[in-house]
N, C-alpha and C positions, 0 to 999 in steps of 0.2 A: 080785307079778306076775303070777299067774293074774287076778285079779281085774279088772287091768288088761286082760288078753287077752281075757276074755269080756265085760269090759262095752264093748272095742271092736269083738267082733263081734257084738254083740248091736243097738248103734248103727249098724253098716255095714250089716247085712240090716234093718233099719227104714229107711235113707237107698233101699236100692238096691232095695227090694220098692218103695216110693213112686214114686219115680223111673220103674223100669218100668210101673207103674201108668198112670201118666201117659200114656201111651204108646197106652192101652185105655181106662179112663174118666178122663178129663180133671176133673171135676167129681169125682168123687169120690177121686182123688187130688191136687185142688187144697183139698178140705176135710179130708182127712187130714193134709196137709200143715199147715194152721191149726192144728188141735189142737196142746194143748202135750204133744206126745208126745213131745218131747227133753226140755223142763222136765219132768216128771212122770219119765221116766227120768233125767235128771242130778241132780233134786234129792235122790231115796231112792240113788242111786248114793255122792254127797257125803255125805249124813249116814250112810250106810251105813260109810263109809269114816273121815270122821272124829268121829262120834258126837256132834256139837257142836250141838243145839237151836237156842240163840243165833245160830251162825253158818248152820246151815240156815234161821232165820225169816230173816237180814237177805240172804241170796242170794234167797230168795224175793222180799222187796222187792225185790230190785232188778231181778230179773227182770219182776215188775209193771211197774216205771216203764219196764224198756226195751223191753216187746213195742208199746205206741204209738207209741214214739221210731222204733222201727225197722222201723216203716210208711212211714217214709219212702223206703226203697229203691225200694217200688214206687210213687213220685210218678212218674217219668221215665214209666213203663213206662202211666200213664194216660193221658197226655199223646203216646205215641208216635203215633196216628195222625193227630192234629190237626196234630204239629211235624213229621211225617214220619223219625220217628228210627228207626235198626235197634235189631233186639236189642245189639247190643254196644255201643250209644251209649247205650242206656238201662240197661244194666246198670252201666257206667263212670260214669254219671251218679249211679245208686242207691248205687255202692260211697263214693264222695266224699258225697253227702250222709248214708250210714253216718255217715262218717267225725265229719260236723256232728254229728249226731244221739248221738255217744260225748260230745262235750263237755257236751250237754245233758244226756244223763244224769247226766254225775258232778255236773253242779250242781245237777238236783233232787234226786239221793242225800244231798246235802248237809244240802237241807229236810227229809228224814227222819229 
């Protein structure tokens, strides 16, 4: 239980820090958000908790495939100005595209 609480606190602090930083230094916050910080933490936490190298490698491969697919979320934001979309419209469309991306990810994982 303490491991779960520690992991939760560390992840919350990281997310809260980057969120706060976005109001001060947008470029740096964006760069830090794009780094695989959560992936680094999640892979280490998972391996520490389960101790299964094969499972950890499969997890990492899944993340590798998911990263480019997850970029679908940002497509509406790229089109926002030209299509006169507000934040919540972009956000909603992005979530829909992530749903589609999940099925793409599932299909691609079967190939690896």
